[in-house]
C-alpha positions, 0 to 999 in steps of 0.5 A: 114342181117335182113329180113324186113317185110313191111306190111301195115294195110288194109284200107277199101275204105270208110276210104281212101281219095284222094287229089283234083287236083285243085289250092290250095285256098289262104284262106285255107293256108295263106302265111308264116309270120314274128312273132313279134321280142322280141327285135330289132336285130340292137340294139345289133350288132355283135362284130367286135372281136368275142371271140374264138370258144368254143365247147358246147354240141350241137356245136362241132368241128366235127359238125362245120367241116360239114358246108361248108364255101366256098372254101379255102381262100374265107373267112378270119380267122376273118370272119370264127370266126365271123360265128362260133360265130353266130352259137354259138349264134343261136345254137337252130336254127340249126339241125345237125341230124334228132333227133334235127329237130323241127317243125315250130312255129305257129306264122311263119305259120300254118300247111297246110291243103290239100283238099281231096275228100272222096272215094266212094266204088263201088255200082255195085254188081259183076256179079254172076258166076254159079257153075261149077257142076250146069252148067254141070247139066243144060247142061246134062239135056238139052242134055237128054231132046234133046234140043241139037241135036248131029250132026257130021260135015258131017251131016251139009252138007246135 
């Protein structure tokens, strides 16, 4: 088993961005739309008698078996053959694995823009902490100069 090292690159506060917690403006991201079709899909309807299924480089029998066509007996053999024919006709629109996935074309919708606010670094300087030796020297000088008087607890009772 290989060890994984998940190290993130350091990013300064000036480069960080935070999303804004508010409603998304409608003009920023328009809704998805339908592009113009190159042809009328109703002019060329599906064949009532589709040809038998044949494998291609993308659509194989193994990949077809991954698709759930419903419980057994729900669709007839003719309906399953028709669905397989539609899958063959539209095989570019289906991704069976991550490598085949694509991006949404721009006529359908533009990439989303998320409003963010810039992160500002702290403006306050840290509280200075004195060096231990300097602090001890100051206390030693105060004791030798008799700023502090040594008293025992019994001397305080008088």
